[in-house]
BADOKE-996369 format. One line per 4 residues: their letters; for each residue z, x, y of N, C-alpha, C. Coordinates in steps of 0.05 Angstrom, whole numbers. Last residue first. Layout:
residues N
a) Z,X,Y,Z,X,Y,Z,X,Y ~ ... $
end
This chain:
residues 245
kvva) -306,219,484,-289,230,452,-270,247,471 ~ -325,152,492,-312,174,505,-304,186,485 ~ -380,109,513,-362,127,490,-350,148,504 ~ -393,46,538,-393,78,544,-370,84,516 $
vkkv) -441,-5,529,-418,4,523,-417,40,525 ~ -484,-61,545,-473,-28,547,-445,-22,545 ~ -527,-102,515,-501,-94,532,-499,-71,523 ~ -580,-151,508,-573,-128,509,-552,-120,524 $
qhfg) -602,-206,470,-586,-197,485,-582,-168,486 ~ -631,-262,442,-632,-236,448,-616,-226,471 ~ -649,-313,398,-632,-301,413,-630,-275,412 ~ -685,-342,364,-678,-356,391,-663,-343,406 $
tgki) -654,-309,312,-669,-328,321,-664,-348,339 ~ -631,-246,347,-632,-267,322,-652,-289,327 ~ -607,-183,363,-632,-202,357,-630,-224,336 ~ -576,-143,405,-576,-159,390,-599,-182,384 $
elly) -565,-79,425,-587,-98,426,-584,-116,404 ~ -528,-38,460,-530,-52,438,-545,-76,447 ~ -531,29,494,-543,6,495,-544,-14,462 ~ -486,76,517,-499,67,495,-508,36,493 $
igsa) -469,131,548,-468,102,551,-490,91,531 ~ -419,181,523,-446,173,540,-446,148,540 ~ -407,228,476,-399,216,494,-422,208,508 ~ -444,226,412,-434,244,439,-424,223,458 $
vlkg) -419,197,350,-442,205,375,-427,217,396 ~ -399,225,287,-395,214,314,-414,217,335 ~ -440,212,231,-430,233,251,-421,215,276 ~ -471,179,196,-440,176,195,-427,196,218 $
nrdt) -524,173,206,-516,195,192,-480,197,182 ~ -530,141,244,-540,133,219,-534,151,200 ~ -463,152,288,-495,147,284,-501,138,252 ~ -405,117,303,-421,143,292,-448,128,287 $
gdwt) -373,80,329,-380,102,343,-395,125,328 ~ -361,36,292,-337,57,302,-349,78,314 ~ -367,-31,304,-387,-7,305,-367,17,312 ~ -367,-100,273,-357,-75,290,-374,-50,286 $
tsaq) -382,-166,282,-381,-142,266,-365,-115,282 ~ -372,-239,282,-369,-216,284,-376,-194,274 ~ -392,-309,302,-387,-289,283,-380,-262,299 ~ -380,-374,322,-372,-350,329,-373,-330,303 $
vgaq) -429,-423,311,-405,-411,305,-397,-385,308 ~ -474,-441,331,-458,-449,348,-428,-439,330 ~ -510,-425,267,-510,-442,302,-484,-448,302 ~ -486,-374,228,-488,-404,230,-491,-407,265 $
avgp) -522,-310,211,-496,-323,223,-505,-360,232 ~ -532,-265,164,-534,-290,173,-511,-302,187 ~ -516,-196,175,-531,-219,160,-530,-240,172 ~ -507,-149,202,-486,-165,198,-487,-191,182 $
dlyr) -529,-90,206,-539,-117,194,-518,-127,186 ~ -543,-42,249,-523,-57,239,-536,-82,231 ~ -567,21,262,-571,-5,259,-552,-19,250 ~ -569,79,310,-553,65,290,-564,38,289 $
ipyg) -601,104,352,-585,119,335,-567,104,313 ~ -662,107,379,-644,92,363,-625,105,346 ~ -665,118,453,-670,128,421,-648,117,401 ~ -657,113,505,-672,88,488,-678,100,459 $
tiny) -626,141,534,-652,148,535,-672,123,518 ~ -572,128,520,-583,122,542,-614,122,549 ~ -585,105,450,-569,121,468,-582,115,496 ~ -575,42,414,-597,62,428,-575,83,445 $
idie) -572,3,361,-558,12,378,-578,44,389 ~ -583,-66,340,-592,-38,344,-581,-28,365 ~ -566,-114,297,-564,-106,322,-568,-77,323 ~ -591,-178,270,-591,-153,275,-583,-142,301 $
vpgt) -583,-243,232,-578,-225,257,-577,-194,256 ~ -620,-296,203,-608,-274,207,-603,-259,232 ~ -594,-365,222,-612,-345,215,-597,-317,211 ~ -584,-421,265,-580,-407,242,-597,-389,233 $
npvv) -583,-414,336,-596,-419,313,-589,-405,289 ~ -550,-390,380,-562,-419,380,-574,-428,357 ~ -494,-350,356,-521,-354,361,-531,-385,365 ~ -449,-311,384,-457,-340,376,-483,-347,378 $
yyin) -408,-258,375,-432,-264,386,-432,-296,367 ~ -373,-188,388,-369,-221,376,-393,-232,388 ~ -351,-128,360,-373,-144,371,-370,-180,365 ~ -299,-78,374,-311,-112,360,-327,-122,375 $
liqg) -297,-15,356,-312,-30,377,-321,-59,366 ~ -238,22,339,-265,11,341,-278,-11,353 ~ -207,80,345,-215,52,360,-242,44,349 ~ -188,129,328,-190,109,311,-202,83,321 $
tlpk) -190,167,370,-172,155,370,-168,129,347 ~ -246,178,372,-228,198,362,-205,182,361 ~ -270,133,395,-273,136,369,-254,152,359 ~ -265,93,438,-253,124,443,-255,126,409 $
lvna) -309,56,488,-300,63,460,-297,88,458 ~ -299,11,536,-303,35,528,-289,39,501 ~ -292,-43,538,-321,-33,553,-321,-1,544 ~ -280,-83,479,-273,-62,508,-300,-59,515 $
dfam) -299,-131,455,-269,-130,462,-256,-106,484 ~ -362,-161,479,-338,-137,460,-309,-139,472 ~ -408,-208,462,-384,-199,481,-374,-176,461 ~ -467,-248,467,-455,-226,456,-427,-220,473 $
tgtt) -492,-312,469,-482,-290,478,-476,-272,461 ~ -514,-362,447,-526,-347,459,-519,-325,475 ~ -447,-395,464,-469,-394,452,-494,-379,463 ~ -397,-357,487,-412,-378,489,-442,-375,473 $
vppv) -334,-328,483,-365,-326,478,-374,-357,473 ~ -278,-289,508,-295,-315,508,-327,-309,503 ~ -252,-244,470,-264,-248,493,-280,-275,489 ~ -186,-240,426,-215,-246,433,-231,-253,458 $
akgp) -145,-193,456,-149,-222,454,-181,-217,452 ~ -124,-136,416,-132,-150,440,-142,-183,431 ~ -61,-119,383,-93,-125,383,-97,-137,408 ~ -27,-57,402,-27,-88,393,-55,-97,400 $
agtt) -34,2,364,-34,-14,386,-39,-43,381 ~ -3,17,294,-28,16,315,-20,5,344 ~ 54,49,271,40,28,272,15,32,298 ~ 59,103,229,62,94,250,45,74,253 $
vlah) 106,121,173,81,102,179,90,99,209 ~ 127,165,117,122,156,149,102,144,158 ~ 174,162,70,149,156,76,142,146,105 ~ 227,206,43,211,187,68,183,181,65 $
nsap) 252,204,-26,245,214,1,229,197,22 ~ 297,151,-50,275,169,-49,268,186,-22 ~ 364,147,-59,340,140,-37,318,159,-46 ~ 404,134,-115,396,147,-94,371,136,-77 $
setn) 404,67,-148,400,99,-147,403,113,-115 ~ 454,17,-159,433,28,-145,426,62,-143 ~ 476,-24,-212,478,-3,-190,448,7,-182 ~ 506,-85,-231,482,-71,-230,484,-43,-209 $
apss) 569,-92,-261,547,-99,-240,523,-77,-241 ~ 600,-77,-306,595,-102,-300,577,-113,-278 ~ 532,-51,-327,554,-76,-330,582,-64,-324 ~ 462,-51,-302,490,-43,-315,505,-60,-311 $
qyva) 399,-41,-283,420,-45,-302,438,-41,-314 ~ 390,-7,-219,394,-7,-245,405,-23,-262 ~ 339,-3,-171,368,-20,-178,364,-20,-210 ~ 323,45,-134,320,39,-155,344,20,-166 $
tvvy) 296,48,-64,316,61,-84,311,43,-108 ~ 256,80,-16,256,61,-43,280,65,-56 ~ 241,88,54,247,96,26,248,73,6 ~ 206,94,115,217,77,93,225,95,65 $
yytt) 203,103,183,206,112,162,217,97,134 ~ 157,85,235,178,78,215,178,93,193 ~ 143,79,300,141,95,282,166,89,259 ~ 94,41,341,121,48,334,116,60,301 $
npta) 57,7,363,63,34,373,92,42,369 ~ 78,-58,349,60,-44,352,69,-10,362 ~ 128,-69,293,120,-78,317,102,-49,326 ~ 135,-106,227,131,-82,244,122,-90,275 $
ttdt) 140,-147,199,155,-151,219,159,-116,237 ~ 104,-144,152,96,-156,170,112,-163,193 ~ 94,-101,106,117,-102,127,105,-117,157 ~ 79,-113,44,68,-113,71,89,-121,90 $
fttv) 76,-85,-21,89,-95,1,84,-90,26 ~ 46,-79,-84,48,-73,-58,65,-91,-40 ~ 36,-50,-150,54,-69,-127,57,-61,-102 ~ 8,-44,-210,-1,-38,-178,16,-56,-166 $
pala) 22,-63,-262,12,-34,-252,12,-27,-226 ~ 77,-96,-268,53,-102,-257,46,-71,-248 ~ 121,-78,-296,115,-104,-302,89,-111,-293 ~ 127,-37,-274,125,-31,-301,114,-58,-312 $
pnpi) 149,-42,-228,121,-45,-224,113,-40,-256 ~ 211,-83,-220,201,-61,-228,166,-60,-236 ~ 199,-127,-157,202,-125,-186,195,-96,-198 ~ 227,-110,-94,203,-117,-110,206,-115,-141 $
saip) 257,-130,-39,262,-122,-61,238,-128,-77 ~ 264,-117,34,253,-129,16,258,-116,-12 ~ 300,-86,71,278,-102,81,264,-118,59 ~ 370,-78,52,335,-68,48,319,-93,63 $
sgsi) 421,-67,100,410,-83,77,379,-76,73 ~ 451,-8,126,445,-35,127,433,-45,98 ~ 407,52,129,434,40,131,428,8,130 ~ 379,116,144,374,94,127,403,80,123 $
lgfs) 361,164,176,385,149,179,371,118,163 ~ 326,204,156,348,204,143,364,186,154 ~ 290,186,218,285,203,193,315,209,183 ~ 288,130,252,295,154,248,295,163,217 $
gsry) 280,73,244,262,89,263,266,115,263 ~ 273,46,170,289,57,194,271,69,214 ~ 286,12,114,264,19,139,284,26,158 ~ 282,5,43,294,6,70,274,20,85 $
inys) 274,-38,-14,259,-24,6,274,-21,31 ~ 289,-33,-82,295,-39,-58,282,-26,-42 ~ 262,-54,-140,263,-33,-124,272,-42,-103 ~ 289,-71,-213,279,-76,-185,275,-51,-173 $
lvin) 311,-49,-259,304,-77,-254,284,-81,-230 ~ 308,1,-306,308,-9,-277,292,-34,-274 ~ 355,26,-346,338,6,-342,332,-4,-312 ~ 372,96,-358,376,68,-345,348,51,-341 $
gedn) 364,147,-379,374,126,-398,382,101,-382 ~ 338,180,-343,368,182,-345,379,163,-364 ~ 287,169,-354,292,189,-362,318,191,-361 ~ 291,96,-361,285,121,-353,290,148,-367 $
prpr) 283,46,-413,299,60,-399,278,90,-389 ~ 234,-7,-387,247,10,-411,263,35,-399 ~ 214,-74,-376,227,-50,-368,238,-32,-391 ~ 147,-90,-403,172,-96,-403,187,-68,-394 $
rghg) 98,-67,-420,97,-92,-404,128,-103,-403 ~ 77,2,-409,93,-22,-425,91,-47,-407 ~ 94,50,-359,77,36,-381,94,15,-392 ~ 127,72,-325,98,76,-319,79,61,-336 $
npgh) 174,86,-349,176,62,-332,145,52,-322 ~ 166,140,-369,165,115,-386,165,89,-371 ~ 118,178,-326,144,168,-341,146,144,-356 ~ 69,172,-276,78,178,-306,104,171,-307 $
tpqf) 55,133,-233,43,161,-239,50,175,-267 ~ 58,73,-211,68,92,-228,47,112,-232 ~ 59,55,-140,37,56,-165,50,81,-184 ~ 60,13,-87,76,28,-108,60,31,-134 $
slrk) 45,9,-17,37,11,-47,56,24,-68 ~ 52,-23,45,63,0,25,56,-2,-8 ~ 26,-43,103,25,-45,72,33,-19,56 ~ 42,-68,162,38,-40,149,40,-53,117 $
ahhh) 10,-98,220,29,-104,193,25,-80,182 ~ -18,-100,265,0,-81,264,19,-83,231 ~ -57,-129,298,-66,-116,272,-42,-95,263 ~ -49,-193,325,-46,-164,321,-54,-156,297 $
ghrp) -109,-235,346,-84,-231,332,-75,-202,334 ~ -177,-250,321,-159,-251,339,-130,-246,326 ~ -213,-235,278,-229,-247,306,-203,-246,326 ~ -202,-200,241,-228,-207,243,-235,-219,272 $
rqyp) -157,-150,248,-156,-174,251,-190,-182,257 ~ -139,-106,194,-150,-103,217,-156,-138,225 ~ -68,-81,184,-86,-99,180,-108,-100,204 ~ -63,-3,185,-60,-34,195,-79,-48,186 $
kgst) -69,28,125,-73,26,147,-69,-6,160 ~ -12,47,75,-41,34,83,-44,31,112 ~ 23,89,50,24,70,71,-7,68,79 ~ 53,94,-23,32,101,1,30,80,24 $
lrfq) 86,124,-67,91,105,-41,74,114,-26 ~ 86,133,-139,76,143,-107,75,121,-89 ~ 138,150,-182,118,133,-169,106,137,-146 ~ 162,173,-245,148,187,-217,131,159,-203 $
ggia) 222,156,-272,194,160,-278,185,172,-243 ~ 269,139,-233,267,133,-256,229,139,-261 ~ 293,151,-185,286,124,-184,278,118,-215 ~ 304,201,-188,327,189,-186,317,162,-189 $
ghlq) 247,231,-187,266,230,-205,287,213,-211 ~ 210,211,-133,223,228,-148,238,221,-165 ~ 157,188,-92,182,186,-103,190,201,-123 ~ 118,209,-44,123,210,-68,153,206,-77 $
gspr) 116,205,17,108,179,3,106,189,-30 ~ 104,273,33,114,252,40,103,224,28 ~ 123,322,-14,100,304,-5,110,280,7 ~ 180,357,3,165,343,-20,142,325,0 $
qdpr) 216,387,30,189,397,22,168,382,8 ~ 268,379,49,260,378,18,233,382,7 ~ 266,386,106,280,401,86,271,409,56 ~ 200,367,130,233,360,128,235,382,106 $
dspg) 147,358,131,161,387,147,190,383,144 ~ 112,338,76,128,332,94,141,359,106 ~ 39,337,65,70,347,56,86,341,83 ~ 4,275,78,7,300,75,35,310,70 $
m) -16,218,50,1,231,68,4,257,65 $
end
């Protein structure tokens, strides 16, 4: 995540001082669905980068002399507006070198701001540190339903691929006979630009693979019509897809 343009000017996703030691808060990509459903759950990772709490197998005092018991995660739809109860609490990562949290309640096409606080061991009651700086994540679009696929056919989840938006083309197929499958991609002139090797498919069982709009060199292809040819044992089909940049 890049530097924040907010007043604190600290890298977005980097947790500092007040929570003890230094921890990196990173936001993962949306989960990709293999066949159906939405893919807008967000994963946050907490990894010690340095400081006493980042080492050892038991909680130790941080630079302020506090023992960190756990971390609370807060979420808001606005920068700087964090209130209410935490959406989750995770153990001190000193007990587990890398800890992840997945926000499964996120909705698509929404920007969220996350902060973390440390829960300190204290008497007579535990105390909570000030909040870290914010980590910003934006969820993706809702997942599309898997198109119907019958035996001996191939189907896409879209007729138009827009790779510059991060879209990938999901390719579904059902082979009539168990065996290896290969998919060749050609431009409209018939020139081969990419080869996909999804492996062995089982007869009558829906399988899938993806194309991200790149050629064999990893470069995005030009806008235009492309032909996807799938071949398997007793199975052959060609379908068109448009790429728009």
